[in-house]
N, C-alpha and C positions, 0 to 999 in steps of 0.2 A: 652145231649151228651150220647152216648151209645157205648158199645162194640158190636161186631157182635153177632147177635142172634144165638141160637143153630142151627136153620135151615141154616143160612148163614155160620155158622162155618163149617158145613158139606160141603157146596158148596165151601168154601174157600180152604178146604183141597183137594177137587177134582181138583180145579184149580192149586194149588201148585204142585200136582203130575204130571202135564203135562210138567213141566219144569225141565231141568237138575239141575238148582240151584234155590232154593226157592226164592231168591231175584228177579229173573226174573218175578215173578208173581205180583210184586208191583202194576203195573198199573191196571190190571184186579181186583185186590183186592180193590183198591181205588174206582173203579167203583161199586163194590159190596157194599161197605160201603155207597157210595152216593145213590145207589138205595134203601138201607134200610131206611135212614133218610132224603133223599133229599139233603143232604150235607155231607161232610166228617167231622165227629165229632173228637175232640181231643182224646177221649177214644178209638175210632175206630182205629185211627192211632197207638196208643200204642199197641192195640191188634194185628194189622197187623205186627208191628215190632216184637212182640213175635213169631208170626207164621212163619216168614221168617228169624228170627235170625239176625236182624239188629237193629240199634238204632232208637228210635222214630224220632230223628233229620233227619235221612236218609229218612224215610217215608215222613216227612214234606217237605224235600227238593224236592222230586218227586212231591208231591201233589201241592206245591206252584208254581212249574214251569209251570203247565198247567192251562190255563184259564178255561178249562171245569170243573175242580174240584172246588167246592165252599166250603169254610171253615167256612161259617156262614149260618144260615137259610135263605132260599130264598122262593119266592112264589111257589105255585103249578106249575105255568107256568112261565118260564124265557123267556122273549121276547127280542131277540137280533135284533136290527135294524142296518143294515150295512150303514156306512156313508163314506166308502172309495171311490176312484175316480169314478168308473163306476156308483155306486149307487148314489154318490153325484151329478154327472152330470145329473142324471135322477130323482132327487127329494128325495134322501135319507135323507138329512138334514131336508127338509120340512116334510117328513114322520115321522122322529124322533120327531120334535116339535109337530106334530099332536098327536103322541102317548103319549107324555107327557101331553098334554091337555086332551086327551080322558081318560087316566088312573089316572090323577090327581097326578102324581109323576114325579120328574125329573129323568133323566137317572141315574141309580145306586140305585134307590129307589124301595120300595115294597108297594103295595097298603095296606090300613089299614086292609082289610079283609084277607090279606095273599094270595090272589089268583095270583097276577101278580108281577113279578119283571121285570123292564125295564132296558135294557143295550144298550149303544152305543158301537158298536163293529167295529173292522177292517174287512178287506175283508173276506167273508165267502165262497169264491171260487164259486160264482154263478153269475158272471158278466153278462152273457147273460140274466139273469132273473131280472136285476135291475129295480127299487129298490127292494131289497130283505130283508127279515127278517127270523129269525128262532124262533120257539117256541119249547123249550126243544130239540133243535138241529134238528127239522124237518123243512124243507124248505118251504117257501111261497114266491113266486116271483111275479114280476111285480105288486106290490101292489099300490093301491091308498088309499087316506084317507077313501073312502067308503068301499073298500074291507077289509081294516084293521079293521074298525069298525065292519063289519060283522063277521070277524074272532074272534074278542074279544067277541062279543055277543055270538057266538056259543060255545066258550071255557067256558065262564062264566056259560052258561046254561047246560054244560056237553054234548053238542051235537057233539063233535069231538072225535070219537073213535080212530082216527089216531094219536092223541097226548096224550101219557100216562103222568103220573105225572113226575115231574123233577127227574132225576137220572136213569130212566129206559132206557137202551140202546136198548133192543129188547124184544119182547113179548115171545119169546121162548129162552131157554138156551141150549147150546150145551150139549148133553149127549153122551158120548162114552162108549159103553158096555165094560166091562173089557176084554172080549175075542177079541175085535177089536182094543184096544188101543195099539199103538206102544211102548209107554213108552218113558221116556226121554233118550236121548243118551248122556252118559258121555264122554267127550273128554279129560279129564285130563290124562296125561301120555300116550296118544295115539300116540305120535311122530309127526313129521312135516306133514303138509298137503300133499296129494298124488301128487299135482301138483308141489311141490318143485323138482328141478333137483337133481338127485342122487349125493352124495358127492364123490369127487375123493380121492385118497390116502392121500392127505394132509388135508382132512376133509372139503374141500371147494367145493361148487357147480360147476358143469361144465359150 
């Protein structure tokens, strides 16, 4: 478990500066912590709480709400096999069972070498590509046992540059030069929204 590194601390402060209220940066900061360690460590959540001035429990509440955030170590590659209705009708359950045999773990498990974590997941919104799987949230559709095995072989051999290690959302991070940044817009005390009707003499809207 680790707090944010010095480099990521700089990035975290840049992210926080984009929001009117620091707490609004919770989700991107959790992604940053997961990118650092491959999962969201307890110490990282405490560090995030300090940065945005909330309690660690509030950070945990946000982290635990979203399936995409892992609170324990996972494999380099998290393989999500969809077994919801469209995928199920086109072989999703069979694909999951094949994946369990191929990787030697049940859904929810991680291979002994720490390379793969296998998960049985609900709809991943790619019904036209059924049966579908994700690897670190990159989509692979219309899979067969054979194409699944090829994918696993390529990942294990490091031949898939399109799938970074778990926790990496994008290969480039947004950078806004200070002279181009609009800055956060504070709304406290700004009065009612402009689309509210003007008040009459009794103080009520027309």
